[in-house]
C-alpha positions in Angstrom: 41.0 -27.7 0.6 42.4 -24.7 -1.5 39.8 -22.0 -0.6 40.5 -19.7 -3.3 40.6 -22.5 -5.9 37.4 -23.8 -4.5 35.7 -20.4 -5.1 37.0 -20.3 -8.6 35.5 -23.7 -9.4 32.3 -23.0 -7.6 32.0 -19.8 -9.6 32.1 -21.7 -12.9 29.5 -24.1 -11.7 27.3 -21.4 -10.3 27.3 -19.4 -13.7 26.2 -22.7 -15.4 23.9 -24.3 -12.9 22.4 -26.9 -15.2 25.7 -28.1 -16.9 27.8 -30.8 -15.7 31.7 -30.7 -15.8 34.6 -33.1 -15.3 37.9 -32.2 -13.8 39.5 -31.8 -17.1 36.9 -29.3 -18.4 37.3 -27.3 -15.0 41.1 -27.3 -15.3 40.9 -26.0 -18.9 38.5 -23.1 -17.9 40.8 -21.9 -15.0 44.1 -22.4 -16.8 45.4 -25.3 -14.8 47.9 -26.7 -17.3 50.5 -28.5 -15.3 50.1 -31.9 -13.6 50.3 -30.6 -10.1 47.5 -27.9 -10.8 45.3 -30.5 -12.4 45.8 -32.8 -9.3 44.9 -29.9 -7.2 41.6 -29.3 -9.2 40.7 -33.0 -8.8 41.3 -32.9 -4.9 39.3 -29.7 -4.5 36.4 -31.0 -6.5 36.4 -34.2 -4.7 36.3 -32.2 -1.4 33.5 -30.0 -2.7 31.4 -33.1 -3.5 32.1 -34.5 -0.1 30.8 -31.2 1.5 27.7 -31.6 -0.9 28.5 -28.3 -2.8 28.8 -30.4 -5.9 26.6 -33.4 -6.9 27.7 -36.1 -9.3 25.7 -36.2 -12.6 24.5 -39.2 -14.4 27.7 -39.5 -16.1 30.4 -40.8 -13.9 33.1 -38.2 -13.1 30.9 -35.1 -14.1 29.5 -32.8 -11.5 26.8 -30.1 -11.2 26.5 -27.6 -8.5 24.1 -28.1 -5.5 21.6 -25.1 -5.8 21.7 -24.7 -2.0 25.5 -23.8 -2.2 24.6 -20.8 -4.4 24.1 -19.0 -0.9 27.7 -19.3 0.2 28.7 -15.8 -0.9 28.7 -17.0 -4.5 28.0 -14.2 -6.9 25.1 -13.1 -4.7 24.3 -10.2 -7.0 23.5 -12.6 -9.8 20.9 -14.6 -7.8 17.5 -13.5 -6.9 14.9 -15.2 -4.5 11.2 -14.7 -5.2 7.8 -16.0 -6.1 7.0 -17.4 -9.4 3.9 -16.1 -11.4 3.0 -18.7 -14.1 1.2 -17.6 -17.3 -0.6 -19.7 -19.8 1.7 -21.6 -22.2 4.5 -21.9 -19.6 6.0 -18.5 -19.7 6.5 -16.9 -16.1 7.7 -14.0 -14.1 9.5 -14.2 -10.8 8.5 -11.4 -8.3 11.4 -10.7 -6.2 11.5 -10.8 -2.3 13.7 -7.6 -2.4 11.4 -4.5 -2.6 11.7 -2.2 -5.4 13.2 -4.7 -7.8 11.7 -5.4 -11.1 10.0 -8.7 -12.0 12.2 -11.2 -13.8 11.0 -12.8 -17.0 11.4 -16.6 -17.1 11.2 -18.4 -20.5 9.1 -21.7 -20.5 12.3 -23.7 -21.0 13.9 -22.0 -18.0 11.4 -22.6 -15.2 13.1 -25.8 -14.2 9.9 -27.6 -13.0 8.9 -24.5 -11.0 5.0 -24.1 -10.7 2.8 -21.1 -9.9 3.3 -19.7 -6.5 6.6 -21.5 -5.7 9.5 -19.8 -4.0 12.4 -20.0 -6.2 16.1 -19.1 -6.7 16.9 -17.4 -10.1 20.1 -17.1 -11.9 20.0 -13.5 -13.6 21.1 -13.2 -17.1 23.1 -10.3 -18.4 20.7 -7.4 -18.9 20.0 -6.8 -22.7 19.1 -3.3 -23.9 15.3 -2.5 -24.2 14.5 -5.8 -22.6 13.1 -6.7 -19.2 15.3 -8.5 -16.6 15.5 -12.3 -17.6 16.7 -15.2 -15.8 16.3 -19.1 -15.2 15.2 -20.9 -12.1 18.0 -22.8 -10.5 16.2 -24.1 -7.3 12.7 -24.5 -6.0 13.0 -23.5 -2.4 9.5 -24.1 -1.4 6.5 -25.6 -3.3 3.3 -23.4 -3.0 1.1 -26.5 -3.4 1.3 -30.3 -4.1 -2.3 -31.0 -4.6 -4.2 -30.2 -8.0 -7.6 -30.6 -9.2 -8.3 -31.7 -12.8 -9.9 -34.2 -15.1 -8.4 -37.7 -15.8 -7.5 -38.7 -19.3 -7.0 -42.4 -19.1 -4.9 -44.8 -21.4 -4.4 -48.4 -21.2 -1.4 -48.4 -18.7 -1.3 -44.9 -17.4 -3.3 -41.7 -17.3 -2.8 -38.0 -17.1 -4.7 -35.4 -15.0 -5.5 -32.3 -16.9 -5.5 -29.4 -14.4 -8.4 -26.9 -14.1 -6.0 -24.1 -13.3 -4.9 -21.8 -16.1 -1.5 -21.3 -14.1 -0.8 -25.1 -14.4 1.3 -25.5 -17.5 1.7 -29.3 -17.5 -0.4 -32.4 -16.9 0.4 -34.8 -14.1 1.2 -38.3 -15.0 -0.5 -41.0 -12.9 0.4 -44.9 -13.0 -2.6 -47.1 -13.5 -2.3 -48.5 -10.0 -2.4 -44.9 -8.5 -5.8 -44.0 -10.0 -7.7 -45.0 -6.9 -10.5 -46.2 -9.1 -11.0 -43.0 -11.0 -12.5 -43.3 -14.4 -11.9 -41.5 -17.7 -13.3 -38.0 -17.8 -13.8 -37.9 -13.9 -12.7 -34.9 -11.8 -10.1 -35.9 -9.2 -7.8 -34.4 -6.5 -4.2 -35.4 -7.2 -1.2 -35.3 -5.0 2.1 -34.5 -6.9 4.6 -37.1 -5.5 7.7 -36.6 -7.7 9.1 -34.8 -10.6 12.2 -36.5 -11.9 14.8 -34.3 -13.5 14.5 -35.6 -17.0 10.8 -35.9 -17.1 8.5 -33.3 -18.7 5.7 -34.1 -16.5 5.4 -34.4 -12.7 4.2 -37.8 -11.2 1.2 -38.0 -9.0 -1.6 -40.2 -7.4 -5.3 -39.7 -7.1 -6.2 -39.0 -3.4 -9.9 -38.2 -3.8 -12.5 -38.7 -6.5 -14.7 -35.7 -7.0 -17.2 -36.9 -9.6 -18.3 -35.8 -13.1 -17.4 -32.4 -14.4 -20.4 -29.9 -14.8 -22.2 -31.1 -11.6 -22.5 -28.0 -9.4 -21.5 -29.8 -6.2 -18.5 -31.3 -8.0 -17.4 -28.0 -9.3 -17.8 -26.2 -6.0 -15.7 -29.0 -4.3 -13.2 -28.7 -7.0 -12.7 -25.0 -6.2 -12.2 -25.7 -2.6 -9.8 -28.5 -3.3 -7.8 -26.2 -5.7 -7.3 -23.7 -3.1 -6.4 -26.3 -0.4 -9.5 -25.9 1.8 -10.6 -29.2 3.4 -13.9 -30.6 2.0 -15.0 -31.5 5.5 -14.1 -31.5 9.3 -11.9 -34.2 10.7 -13.8 -36.6 13.0 -11.9 -35.6 16.1 -13.0 -31.9 15.5 -16.7 -33.2 15.1 -16.5 -35.2 18.1 -15.0 -32.5 20.1 -17.7 -30.0 19.1 -20.4 -32.5 20.2 -19.0 -32.4 23.8 -19.3 -28.5 24.1 -21.6 -27.8 27.0 -23.7 -24.7 27.8 -22.0 -22.1 30.0 -22.5 -22.7 33.8 -24.6 -20.3 36.0 -21.3 -19.2 37.7 -19.8 -18.1 34.4 -22.9 -16.1 33.4 -22.9 -14.5 37.0 -19.3 -13.4 36.5 -20.1 -11.4 33.5 -21.6 -7.9 32.9 -25.2 -8.4 32.2 -26.9 -6.8 29.2 -29.9 -9.2 29.0 -32.4 -6.4 30.0 -30.9 -3.7 27.5 -32.4 -3.3 24.0 -30.2 -5.5 21.7 -30.5 -6.6 18.1 -28.7 -8.2 15.1 -28.9 -7.0 11.5 -27.6 -9.4 9.1 -28.3 -10.7 5.5 -31.6 -12.4 5.2 -30.2 -15.7 4.5 -27.5 -15.6 7.3 -27.2 -18.6 9.8 -24.4 -17.2 11.9 -24.8 -14.1 13.8 -21.4 -13.0 15.4 -22.2 -9.3 16.3 -25.1 -7.6 18.0 -25.7 -3.8 19.1 -27.2 -2.7 22.3 -28.6 0.8 22.9 -29.7 2.8 25.8 -30.1 6.5 26.8 -28.1 7.7 29.6 -29.3 10.2 32.4 -26.6 12.8 31.3 -28.1 13.0 27.8 -25.5 10.6 26.2 -26.2 7.1 25.0 -24.6 3.9 25.7 -23.8 1.8 22.6 -22.6 -1.8 23.1 -20.9 -3.7 20.2 -21.3 -7.5 21.4 -19.2 -10.0 19.6 -19.7 -13.9 20.1 -17.3 -15.0 22.7 -15.8 -18.0 20.6 -12.7 -18.0 22.8 -14.7 -19.2 25.8 -15.4 -22.5 23.9 -12.4 -22.9 21.5 -9.3 -23.3 23.7 -5.7 -23.0 22.3 -4.4 -26.3 21.2 -7.7 -28.0 21.0 -8.6 -30.0 17.9 -11.1 -27.4 16.9 -8.6 -24.5 17.4 -6.0 -26.4 15.3 -8.4 -26.9 12.5 -9.8 -23.4 12.7 -6.0 -22.0 12.4 -5.2 -24.2 9.4 -8.4 -22.8 7.6 -7.8 -19.3 8.7 -11.3 -18.1 7.7 -14.7 -19.2 6.6 -15.1 -19.3 2.7 -18.2 -18.0 1.0 -18.8 -19.6 -2.4 -21.8 -18.6 -4.4 -24.1 -21.4 -3.2 -22.6 -22.4 0.1 -20.5 -21.4 3.1 -17.6 -23.6 4.2 -17.3 -22.4 7.8 -14.1 -22.1 9.9 -15.7 -23.6 12.9 -18.1 -26.7 13.2 -21.8 -26.1 12.6 -22.7 -26.6 16.2 -20.4 -23.6 17.1 -20.9 -21.2 14.3 -24.7 -21.8 13.9 -25.8 -22.7 17.3 -23.6 -22.2 20.5 -21.9 -19.0 19.4 -24.4 -17.5 17.1 -26.2 -14.6 18.7 -29.7 -15.9 18.0 -32.9 -14.0 19.0 -34.3 -14.7 22.5 -31.3 -16.8 23.5 -28.8 -16.0 26.2 -25.4 -15.8 24.7 -21.8 -15.2 25.9 -20.2 -12.2 24.3 -16.9 -10.2 24.4 -18.0 -6.5 24.2 -17.0 -3.0 23.5 -19.3 -0.6 25.4 -19.0 3.2 24.6 -20.6 6.3 26.1 -21.2 8.6 23.2 -23.0 11.8 22.3 -25.5 12.4 19.4 -22.4 13.5 17.2 -20.5 10.3 17.7 -17.9 11.6 20.2 -16.8 8.8 22.6 -16.5 10.0 26.2 -15.8 6.7 27.8 -15.4 2.9 26.8 -15.3 -0.4 28.5 -14.2 -3.6 27.2 -15.0 -7.1 28.8 -16.9 -10.2 28.9 -20.7 -10.0 28.8 -23.9 -12.0 28.6 -26.7 -10.7 26.2 -30.2 -11.7 24.9 -31.1 -10.4 21.5 -34.5 -9.0 21.3 -34.7 -8.9 17.5 -32.8 -10.6 14.6 -33.3 -8.2 11.7 -32.5 -8.5 8.0 -30.8 -5.5 6.3 -34.0 -4.9 4.3 -36.1 -4.6 7.5 -33.6 -2.2 9.1 -33.5 -0.2 5.8 -37.2 0.1 5.7 -37.2 1.6 9.3 -34.4 4.1 8.4 -36.3 5.2 5.3 -39.9 5.3 6.7 -39.2 6.1 10.4 -41.8 3.5 11.2 -41.9 -0.1 12.4 -44.5 -2.8 12.3 -46.0 -2.8 15.8 -45.5 -1.3 19.4 -43.4 -4.4 20.3 -40.8 -3.4 17.9 -40.7 0.4 19.1 -37.5 0.0 21.3 -35.5 -1.6 18.5 -36.9 0.7 15.9 -35.9 3.9 17.9 -32.6 2.4 18.6 -32.0 1.8 15.0 -33.1 5.4 14.0 -30.7 7.0 16.7 -27.8 4.7 15.9 -28.3 5.5 12.1 -28.1 9.4 12.9 -24.7 8.6 14.9 -23.3 6.3 12.2 -23.8 9.0 9.5 -21.8 11.5 11.6 -19.1 8.9 12.3 -19.0 8.2 8.5 -18.6 11.8 7.6 -15.9 12.4 10.2 -13.9 9.4 8.8 -13.9 10.9 5.4 -13.0 14.4 6.8 -9.9 12.6 8.7 -8.6 11.3 5.5 -10.4 8.0 5.0 -10.7 6.9 1.4 -14.1 5.8 -0.2 -13.0 2.8 -1.9 -15.9 0.7 -3.0 -16.3 -2.4 -4.8 -19.4 -4.0 -6.4 -20.5 -7.4 -5.2 -22.0 -9.9 -7.6 -25.1 -11.9 -6.4 -26.9 -14.7 -8.1 -30.5 -15.9 -8.1 -30.3 -19.7 -8.1 -32.9 -22.3 -8.8 -33.4 -25.5 -6.7 -30.4 -27.1 -8.5 -28.1 -24.1 -7.8 -28.3 -23.1 -11.4 -28.0 -19.2 -11.9 -31.3 -17.8 -13.3 -30.4 -14.2 -12.5 -27.4 -12.0 -11.7 -27.5 -8.7 -9.9 -25.3 -6.3 -8.1 -25.8 -6.2 -4.3 -27.0 -2.8 -3.1 -25.2 -1.4 0.0 -27.4 1.0 1.9 -27.7 2.9 5.2 -28.4 -0.1 7.1 -25.2 -1.6 5.9 -23.3 1.5 6.7 -24.8 1.6 10.2 -23.3 -1.7 11.1 -20.1 -1.1 9.3 -19.4 2.2 11.2 -20.0 0.6 14.7 -17.8 -2.4 13.9 -15.1 0.0 12.7 -15.3 1.9 15.8 -15.1 -1.2 18.0 -12.1 -2.6 16.0 -10.3 0.8 16.3 -11.1 1.1 20.0 -9.8 -2.3 20.9 -6.5 -1.6 18.7 -6.2 1.8 20.5 -6.4 0.3 24.0 -3.6 -2.2 23.3 -1.5 0.1 21.2 -1.6 3.2 23.3 -1.3 1.6 26.7 2.3 0.6 26.4 4.3 2.2 29.3 7.5 4.0 29.4 9.9 2.7 32.0 11.0 5.2 34.6 14.7 4.1 34.0 14.4 3.9 30.4 13.1 5.6 27.3 12.1 2.3 25.7 8.5 1.4 25.4 7.1 -1.8 26.8 5.0 -2.6 23.7 2.6 -5.5 23.8 2.5 -7.9 21.0 -0.8 -7.6 19.3 -2.6 -8.6 16.0 -3.1 -5.5 13.8 -5.0 -5.2 10.6 -2.7 -2.9 8.6 -2.8 -1.2 5.2 0.2 0.4 3.6 0.3 3.6 1.6 0.2 3.3 -2.1 3.2 2.3 -4.2 4.7 5.7 -5.3 5.4 4.3 -8.9 1.8 3.1 -9.4 0.5 6.2 -7.7 2.5 8.6 -10.1 1.4 6.6 -13.1 -2.5 7.0 -11.8 -2.0 10.7 -11.2 -0.5 11.4 -14.6 -3.3 9.2 -16.1 -6.4 11.1 -14.6 -4.6 14.3 -15.5 -5.2 13.4 -19.1 -8.9 13.1 -18.3 -8.9 16.7 -16.7 -8.6 15.7 -13.0 -5.8 16.9 -10.8 -4.7 15.2 -7.5 -2.7 16.6 -4.7 0.0 14.2 -3.3 1.8 16.6 -1.0 0.3 14.8 2.1 -1.5 11.9 3.1 -4.8 13.9 4.0 -4.5 15.8 0.7 -4.2 12.6 -1.4 -7.2 11.1 0.4 -9.3 14.3 -0.3 -8.1 14.1 -3.9 -9.3 10.5 -4.3 -12.7 11.2 -2.6 -13.1 14.3 -4.8 -12.2 12.3 -7.9 -14.9 9.6 -7.1 -17.5 12.3 -6.7 -16.6 14.1 -9.8 -16.2 11.0 -12.0 -19.6 9.5 -10.9 -22.1 9.0 -13.7 -19.4 9.7 -16.3 -18.2 7.0 -19.1 -14.8 7.1 -17.5 -16.2 6.1 -14.0 -15.7 2.3 -14.2 -12.1 2.8 -15.8 -11.0 5.2 -12.9 -12.5 3.1 -10.3 -10.8 0.0 -11.6 -7.3 1.7 -12.0 -7.6 3.6 -8.6 -8.1 0.2 -6.7 -4.9 -1.3 -8.5 -2.8 1.6 -7.2 -3.6 0.6 -3.5 -1.7 -1.9 -1.2 -3.6 -4.9 0.0 -4.6 -4.9 3.8 -3.0 -7.7 5.9 -2.4 -9.0 9.3 0.8 -8.2 11.3 2.2 -7.6 14.7 4.2 -4.6 13.4 1.6 -1.7 13.4 1.9 0.7 10.5 -1.7 1.9 10.7 -4.5 1.5 8.3 -4.0 4.0 5.4 -7.4 3.6 3.6 -9.4 4.1 6.9 -6.9 6.8 8.2 -6.7 4.9 11.5 -3.3 4.9 13.3 -4.6 1.7 15.2 -6.8 -0.9 13.8 -7.6 -4.7 14.2 -10.2 -7.2 13.5 -12.2 -8.0 16.7 -15.6 -8.4 15.4 -15.9 -11.8 13.5 -14.2 -14.6 15.5 -16.8 -17.0 14.1 -15.4 -16.7 10.5 -12.0 -15.2 11.0 -9.1 -16.7 13.0 -7.2 -13.4 13.5 -10.2 -12.0 15.5 -10.1 -15.2 17.8 -6.3 -14.3 18.4 -7.4 -10.7 19.2 -9.8 -11.9 21.7 -7.5 -14.1 23.5 -4.8 -11.4 23.6 -7.2 -8.6 24.7 -8.4 -10.8 27.5 -4.9 -11.6 28.6 -3.8 -7.9 28.6 -7.0 -6.7 30.4 -6.2 -9.2 33.2 -2.6 -7.6 33.3 -0.8 -10.5 31.5 2.6 -10.1 30.0 3.3 -9.9 26.3 3.4 -12.8 23.9 6.2 -13.5 21.6 6.1 -11.2 18.6 7.9 -13.7 16.2 5.4 -16.4 17.0 2.4 -14.2 16.3 3.8 -12.8 13.2 4.0 -16.2 11.8 0.4 -16.7 12.7 -0.5 -13.4 10.9 1.4 -14.3 7.9 -0.6 -17.7 7.7 -3.9 -16.0 8.1 -3.2 -13.4 5.4 -2.3 -16.2 3.1 -5.5 -18.0 3.8 -7.5 -14.9 3.5 -6.2 -14.3 0.0 -6.8 -18.0 -0.8 -10.5 -17.7 0.3 -11.0 -14.5 -1.8 -9.5 -16.3 -4.9 -11.8 -19.2 -4.2 -14.9 -17.0 -3.9 -14.0 -15.2 -7.1 -13.5 -18.4 -9.0 -17.0 -19.7 -7.8 -18.4 -16.4 -9.1 -16.5 -16.9 -12.4 -18.0 -20.3 -12.7 -21.5 -19.3 -12.0 -21.2 -16.3 -14.5 -20.0 -18.7 -17.2 -23.0 -21.1 -16.3 -25.3 -18.1 -16.7 -24.1 -17.2 -20.1 -23.9 -20.9 -21.2 -27.3 -20.9 -22.7 -27.1 -17.4 -24.1 -24.7 -17.9 -27.1 -25.2 -15.3 -29.8 -27.1 -12.9 -27.6 -25.8 -9.3 -27.5 -25.3 -7.3 -24.5 -24.1 -3.7 -23.5 -20.6 -4.0 -21.8 -17.7 -1.8 -20.5 -14.1 -2.6 -21.5 -12.6 -3.9 -18.1 -9.0 -4.6 -19.3 -6.7 -4.7 -22.1 -3.7 -7.0 -23.0 -1.8 -8.1 -26.0 -4.2 -11.2 -26.2 -7.3 -9.3 -26.4 -9.8 -6.8 -24.9 -11.7 -7.8 -21.7 -15.4 -6.6 -21.4 -17.8 -6.7 -18.6 -21.4 -7.0 -19.3 -23.3 -4.2 -17.6 -25.7 -5.2 -14.8 -24.2 -8.6 -14.1 -20.5 -8.0 -14.4 -19.9 -11.2 -16.4 -16.6 -10.8 -17.9 -15.1 -12.3 -21.2 -12.5 -11.6 -23.7 -12.7 -10.3 -27.2 -9.5 -11.9 -28.9 -7.3 -9.3 -30.7 -7.3 -11.5 -33.7 -11.1 -11.2 -34.1 -10.8 -7.5 -34.6 -10.4 -7.8 -38.5 -10.8 -3.9 -39.4 -7.0 -3.2 -38.2 -3.9 -4.3 -36.6 -4.2 -3.4 -33.0 -1.3 -2.6 -30.6 -1.3 -2.5 -26.9 -0.6 0.8 -25.1 -0.1 -0.2 -21.4 0.6 3.2 -20.0 -2.9 4.6 -21.1 -4.8 1.2 -20.7 -5.8 0.9 -24.4 -5.3 -0.8 -27.8 -4.8 1.3 -30.8 -5.5 0.4 -34.5 -2.1 1.0 -36.3 -3.7 2.1 -39.7 -6.9 3.9 -38.6 -6.1 4.9 -35.1 -9.2 3.5 -33.6 -9.0 3.0 -29.9 -10.5 0.7 -27.3 -9.7 2.0 -23.8 -10.5 0.7 -20.3 -14.0 1.9 -19.3 -15.3 2.4 -22.8 -18.9 1.2 -23.4 -19.2 -1.3 -26.2 -21.7 -4.1 -27.3 -20.7 -7.7 -27.3 -22.1 -11.0 -28.5 -21.5 -14.1 -26.6 -19.3 -16.4 -28.7 -18.2 -19.2 -26.5 -18.4 -20.4 -23.0 -16.0 -23.1 -21.4 -17.4 -24.2 -18.2 -14.6 -26.3 -17.1 -12.1 -23.4 -17.7 -14.5 -20.8 -16.4 -13.8 -18.8 -19.6 -16.0 -16.7 -21.7 -15.3 -15.3 -25.3 -17.0 -12.4 -26.8 -17.3 -10.9 -30.3 -17.2 -7.0 -30.5 -20.6 -6.0 -32.2 -20.4 -2.9 -34.3 -23.1 -0.1 -34.4 -24.7 -1.4 -37.5 -24.5 -5.0 -36.5 -27.7 -4.7 -34.3 -30.6 -2.8 -33.6 -31.0 -3.2 -29.9 -29.2 -5.3 -27.3 -30.8 -8.2 -25.4 -32.0 -6.7 -22.0 -30.1 -7.7 -19.0 -32.0 -9.0 -16.0 -31.6 -7.3 -12.6 -32.8 -8.0 -9.2 -36.5 -8.1 -8.9 -37.1 -9.0 -12.5 -36.4 -5.5 -13.9 -34.5 -5.1 -17.1 -32.2 -2.4 -18.3 -31.4 -1.6 -22.0 -29.0 0.9 -23.1 -29.7 1.3 -26.8 -26.8 1.5 -29.2 -23.3 1.5 -28.0 -21.1 4.7 -29.1 -18.3 4.1 -31.6 -15.2 3.4 -29.7 -12.8 6.3 -30.3 -10.2 8.3 -28.4 -12.6 10.9 -27.0 -14.4 11.1 -23.6 -17.3 8.7 -23.4 -21.0 9.9 -22.7 -22.3 9.7 -19.1 -24.0 6.7 -18.0 -26.1 5.8 -14.8 -23.9 5.3 -11.8 -23.9 1.7 -10.7 -25.3 0.8 -7.4 -24.5 -1.9 -4.9 -21.0 -0.9 -3.9 -19.7 -2.5 -0.6 -16.4 -2.0 1.2 -13.8 -4.6 2.3 -11.6 -3.6 5.2 
């Protein structure tokens, strides 16, 4: 085969990946005019077809390029690989794998059957002036998912499944024989089986009937299925769990014994799985011994077992509004491994000798047996911290331990922030549900000193374990190379410089300066900004944008440290009941404590990537369940007026979040009749072209609930002008309290008045 001619021919096909050509058309394009030259084109095209570089089209004698051949050094600068981000209406963007490269805009007719989250190959179009990069998908390298949830629309001989997801631009065609008994209007889980080239819709079959839309259990199961979480445990996993036995006396005798030391758990009042406990005792030298005891899941769940395989696939427990979908079967997470009061339990522990200022003098890690003296709710522990008292004399040891540990935790927290930790906090929405799981109230969970006490000692234990493995790498006597042991770290990269610069410029317009000369200077600037902005009208806006500037934490064997916590070494050790990475950390730590050799980094990096993906899916599922319950909460409040804050702006509309319950809806741009509004992305605002009226992220407004679509989990608002109401409807808070803010100020491009600082922030690490 003529290699030079082959490259010429493939170049033509590669630049036109959806077009088919015969040998005459190719010969004409490359100037092969003589009979001999045309015969050479025919032979070369036949050879390329035999080697699968070209594939024959429906029309005999015409060929198209095989997208997989585009990797063969064929105009590599014209092709980009990335992940597709599908928008409503079919328009999409491809986020390139190559760092620093701008997102690529894909028109609806150029997506080539790609769906949201798919890994694709894109042919770049020539760049147009004043336009974003554009291209078309030429190959779907990997499907993100093949199972979708939606509602059946049944015809006489066929049906379509209309997806619940806003990122699914097409309906799935289902043959009448593949409905699995599903009825019209029923919610189902569908497997996409094929998508023929010339069909507008993919083909699928029903694999599970979920029930009627609007039923709470159906909707929660739909959310789980949409994010690929299983709805129940396989039979072999349940059977394996039933066979788990209590630890032998020999096993208990081989462990360090903490059963006679004051030990307790602090968890939410409705918690069923208790995977961490604290022990406390005073030492003769004036120091204290603090034990962080974590359920020893690795003793019961062995690598390669059915339970282990299922736990790995799930990656994490999922916490929807009204239920928990555990990573482990109930016998393990709620019984055998749960550190329940007055029961002997196996643990993997980090025990530290400390002084009253939080300085650690010595630490020990190993297998233990404990017996919790007291199962406390956060509210009970908080009452002890605030009052300095406990119910009776029997609670004195635990009460005194809580007070002393609180004092140490306060110092640990202050020291973290002095060292450069950033005080990023998010508000957590909670619902009051009736017996049918219908939301009758929404409130913001309040995080107090009792929460911080547990958080600080969990952070310290995670840091101590990571440092032990990360810092004990030995240097060979004959080589300068380090014998680094493979480990699972929880890492957090520094902010994207472009996003950070945009944020710094933005807050400068509000009168705040930030130093970016060093990592510590930036952290101090962030924390000072959060302090100064508290209680001001711009607080919500600044908090929101600041979080968007930061990278996301993830799991990796490559330790780059944890930027937000300012820890050079950090891992997740403290929750193996609900996070698979913690289970991996337990196994690796035990291996290295016993002098074992390092595991393969590549293998564990793959595990880390999977767990990071499942963590994101779980977070998305949890957010979706919150959105559904918020929509359900507002469904019977159409026409009511609430005080709100602008939470986002787009060319479609203004997003607003109701104060007190964080229910978010959109005010369509078209509903603002007083002017023609334009989007100012750089300053997070929309501006009226004629009158210059401005609506900016974080500004207080009043909204009226106009429409609620439960199935799509969408809420639409109308903007209420000052003279449109006399007082807003009150918004219920926890404990039946109400909050009314009076009239909203007129939206304009000036600094908003101060507001009460929202409570109930909590941190995710």
